[in-house]
C-alpha positions, 0 to 999 in steps of 0.5 A, a space after each residue: 500499499 505506497 497511499 495511505 489507507 483509503 479512508 484516510 485519503 476520504 477524510 483527506 479529500 472531505 477535509 479539501 473540499 472544504 476549504 475556502 477557494 483562496 486557501 486551496 489556491 494558496 496550497 495548489 502554489 504553495 512551496 513546501 515549507 509554506 506548504 507544511 506550515 498551512 497543514 500545522 494549522 489543518 491537523 491540530 487534536 481537536 480535529 475532526 480529522 485528527 479524531 479519525 486517524 487516531 482512530 484509523 490507527 487504533 486498528 493497524 494493530 502494531 502493539 503486543 499483544 498476548 492474545 494473539 499469541 495464544 491463537 497464533 500459538 495455538 493455530 500452530 499445534 494445529 497445523 503442527 499435529 498435521 504435519 504442515 510443519 512449514 505453516 507450523 513455523 510461519 504461524 510460532 513466528 507470529 505468536 512469538 512477534 506478539 510477546 512479550 519482551 522475558 516472557 516464559 510463554 516467548 520461550 517456549 514459541 521459541 521452542 515450538 518452532 524449533 521442532 517444525 524447523 528440525 522436521 523442517 529439516 533447517 538444523 543450523 536455524 533450529 539450534 539458533 531457535 534452542 538457544 533463544 528459548 533457553 536464553 527466554 527462561 524456557 520452562 526447566 521441567 520442559 527443557 530435556 526433551 529440547 535439549 534432545 531435539 539439539 542433541 539430535 541437530 548437532 548429530 545432522 551436522 556433523 559436530 559428533 563431540 557436541 553432539 555428545 556433550 549435549 546427550 551427557 547434559 541432558 543426562 545428567 538433568 534427568 537424574 537429577 529431576 525429581 518431578 519426573 514420572 518414570 515412563 517419561 523418564 526411561 522415554 528419555 534414557 531410551 532416548 538418549 541410548 539411541 542417539 549416542 548409538 548413533 554418535 558412534 557410528 558416525 564415529 568409527 564411520 566418518 561421511 567421506 568429504 565430498 569430491 571437489 568437482 561436483 561443486 559449483 564454483 560462482 563465476 566471477 564477474 569482471 568489473 570496472 567502476 566509475 570513477 564520477 558515479 558511484 556504483 557504475 561500471 567504465 562504460 557510463 557516464 553521466 550527462 544532463 540536458 534540458 530536454 533528457 535532465 540527467 541521463 546515462 550514455 554508454 561511453 564505449 560499446 557495451 555488450 548483453 550480460 555486461 553489469 552496468 550499475 550496482 547499487 545499494 538502495 540508499 533506502 527501502 521499506 518492505 511492502 506488507 502485502 494486504 493491508 494489515 488495516 483490521 475492520 471495525 469490530 466488537 470481535 476481535 478474529 485475528 489474521 493468519 495470513 502471510 504477507 511478506 511482512 511475514 516473509 522477509 527481514 525488514 531490514 536487509 530483504 533476506 528471507 526468514 526462515 526463523 524470525 526475530 522480532 522487535 522486543 517493542 513493537 508485533 509487526 517488525 521482524 528481522 532475520 537475525 539479531 545483528 539485524 534486529 540491533 542495526 535497525 534499531 539504531 539507524 531507525 526504527 528506534 523512531 519508528 516502533 511506537 508509530 508503527 500503526 501510523 506508519 501501516 495506516 499512511 502508506 509506505 510511501 510516509 514511511 520510507 519519507 521518514 526513514 530517509 531523513 532518520 538515516 541522513 541525519 538531522 544535519 545534512 536534511 537540515 543543511 540541504 533544505 535551507 540551501 533550497 531555500 537559497 537557490 528558491 531567493 536565487 531564482 526570485 532574483 533576476 540577475 542570480 537565475 542568469 548565473 545559475 542557467 549559465 553554470 558558472 562552471 568553474 568559480 562557485 558563490 563563495 569559493 573563489 576556483 571550486 569548481 561549480 558542481 555543472 549536473 544537480 546531485 552531484 557533490 563538490 568534486 563533481 561525482 553522483 554518489 548513492 548518496 542523501 545529496 543525490 536523493 535530496 536532488 532528486 525532481 518532487 515537480 511539485 507544482 504537477 502535482 495534482 493539489 488535493 494529492 499535495 495536500 493529502 501528503 502535506 497532511 500525513 507527514 505533518 501528522 507523522 511528525 506532530 506523533 513524533 513531537 508528542 511521544 517525545 522523539 524529538 530529541 531521537 529525531 534530531 540525532 541530540 540522544 545517546 544510544 543509551 537513553 534510546 531504549 524508551 520514548 520519553 513523555 514529551 516536554 514540549 506540550 505547545 500544538 505547533 511543531 517545534 522549527 527543527 520538526 517543520 525543518 524533517 516534515 517538509 523534507 519528507 513530504 518531499 520525498 513523497 511527492 519524489 516517491 511518484 516518479 522516483 521510487 523503484 521497485 524490490 522485486 523478487 521473485 516469489 514461489 508458487 504453491 506447486 504440488 510436491 515441490 518437484 518443479 518450482 513455480 515461480 512468479 515477481 512480486 514486488 517485495 519493497 519500496 526504495 531510493 535508489 538516486 544512481 539508478 534513477 538516473 536512467 530514463 524511460 523506453 518502452 523498449 527497454 536495452 537494460 534488466 534490473 534484478 536484485 539482491 535483497 536492497 541491492 540492484 544490478 543493471 545489465 544490458 541486455 543488448 548490444 548498446 554502442 558508443 554514444 547510445 543513452 541507456 534506458 531503463 523499463 518505468 512498466 508500461 513496456 511495448 510487449 504488455 500493452 499498447 500504446 495509448 494505454 502505455 501512454 495513459 500509464 506514464 502520466 504519473 510520471 509527468 511527461 510524454 514518452 517519445 522513446 521509440 516504440 512509441 514513434 514507431 507505433 503512433 506514426 505507424 498504422 499498422 495496428 501494434 503487436 499486442 493489439 494482434 495478440 491479444 486480440 478476440 475472434 469472430 465467435 462463430 469463425 474464428 476469423 479476427 476481429 475488427 473494431 472499437 465498441 462494436 466489432 466486426 468479422 474481419 471473414 467477409 463471408 461471416 460479418 457478426 457483429 460483437 460489441 466489445 463490452 459482451 467479450 470482455 466480459 467473457 473473457 472475466 467469466 473464463 480467468 474466473 474460471 481460471 481461478 477456480 481450477 488452480 485453486 482446486 489445485 491448490 488443494 490437492 483435486 489435480 484430475 477436477 483442475 484438470 477437466 477445469 481447464 481444458 473446457 477453459 481452453 475449448 471455451 477460449 478457444 471460441 472467442 481469443 485469438 491463438 496468440 493470446 497471452 491467456 491462451 499461454 497461460 491456461 497451457 502453463 497452468 497444465 504443464 503445472 497440474 502434470 508435473 504434479 502428478 509426475 506427467 512429464 511429457 504432458 507437462 513438457 507439451 502443454 508448457 512447449 507450447 505456452 514457450 511459444 506463446 511467450 517467446 510471441 510476445 516477449 521474444 526469443 532472448 527475453 527474461 520471461 522466455 529466461 523463467 519458462 525455458 527454467 521451467 521446462 528445464 525442471 520438468 525434463 530433467 525430472 523426466 529424465 528426458 537428459 538429452 532435452 533437458 540439456 537442451 534447454 538448460 543451456 538456453 536458459 542459462 545463455 538468457 538468464 545469464 544476461 537479465 540476471 547474472 552468471 551468480 543468480 538463483 536460478 543459474 546456480 540451480 540450472 548448472 546442477 542440473 546439469 551437472 548431475 545428468 551429466 554425471 549419469 553412466 555413459 550407458 543411460 545417456 546413450 539411450 537418451 
């Protein structure tokens, strides 16, 4: 949820409509500093808007609630009893996030989760959870069972000496325990004896070390960094002109797959996924659905197996105590008590707050004051003239100092991934819808007022030592007016919220979908977080880009997806791609970026009378004779002998109905009703063939779904046949070297590998490697999996290879 909750948007819209026209005009034209001042005057504690926001925040439950912990733990126990260990582990994590620090129940959550992790085979993480349970005071009477689990994990990991010591510790403990029943005592001794025998067996017959030739070596990527642009390749140069603004150009010929940029996000905030706002109800119902907030570390975005919860709120979760401590030191000490407010106001406001917290008040204040000076210069004709001419060799007040010609560069002319670069991204203040600007203003003012009310101002302004960070203090300044320092922070935050509309970068991840027995991993790209990447933001848009962007945690890597000759601009795609939508649709979506696209793809489509490839391939066909349909609101059959006409609306409704049937089929698959899923998908295929063109993307998606169902049944030949049909359609739409083709070939390689079709699998693996190494790099997870499959196949006996 990038924007605030719908209810808060409605409240702000009502307040905007009630303002006097003169005040609306002032707000619309106001610079950021004045907008903040006006917002402070409107959002007072007694105001209806402030009360409405408080009510909404009560629905975004981000505090510790033992009742929720109990609900999650009990549901986790039920899932564990059904042997649904992954679901159980997630529910125990949710329970742990709601338990108060130091409570015995928290230790039980960790111990229970360790049991689920043990059954999933995650022995190292299981040991970490056992240590957490012990550290949080796990009940002494229950400890022997957990210590036995610890010994078994150590045994499975080959740590035989540690396992023997753990078994001795358990034995000593149960020997002195007078409360244990005789049956329990005997059962534990029997288990200890069994494990001790296994330790002796492993000591007498140690497992051979894995052979060196089986290891997959990760390829090193050649990299020569740019002197002027941090994280960029030396093959790029930074240019500026009035038409294109800042942009990157190839300073030498660039090959497909070549690394162009590696940048760590200046700031990132995890997108919580589905709304965490609970409905207004007298009866509390806890939501056990899993969202990104439960699956990824809130600081480094690493996938979570066993999360470490924040000690102050139930929302923030981390991959390790180290990540939790770093987040607390850098920003979460301020954000922790604002969790409900930040969930209500949306990810953009959260990114804006975290940006100023990471930058620090001194740097924020310096750049805000500098922007005020620049505003004064722009209203001074003489200074404005100097500004436009660039004055390259002198800087005001510092004779002989080189003036950075490109906004965002430091005094040495370098463009770095820094707060200065973030601050100089264009906010387009004058182009935003005035009502939207008003919503953003009220939202950032609400955050700053909450900071002041909660006594967090000193922490925000970096005026406290780390020893004083542990608890918010009661607010000493009870004035309704924001302090001058918080007004500066509010102004910077408003700037960042407005910048995000054009400069927010989605961090995406290939997320695994539920796919039966897991023999074939089906993944789709999912938006994981929203971030500022100031160097990546230098790339202008094209509907037919020449680069690919991939992510690892909070780091972005840009690679050339095609040859880029020296002197050509390097283009990113902001979302609307020529392969996915028509030019009119693309132009409409790109309006949010305040420019009209004149890329080569758009110009070719606009100037040509021929329908776009997307229009032709995703078109309707005649329900009577299957010829193509033509027209806008009323579609007519192109076959003169047929001449059937039908409304576009009726066929669009039919398409929507078909999509709902496909969703039902996938639901059947997720419920292990494969035969019913196949019948429904085949029926959908027949229906689709009566009114959709054979190249329609939905036809490919149905083939893909059928491949998925047959793969779950182990019918590999059938699965491969359907997926190959899907690949043909994907290739028509996206091209033979597209990343979409790479992902489809990766799935086909898995199916052929599992089906023992060795020669076909090897050729598919090679083709998938060639494509994915260009878009994702040789170190990507998919490339490594492909290499492992290839190694496994090549190690098969020669007689088998010859037969296949």
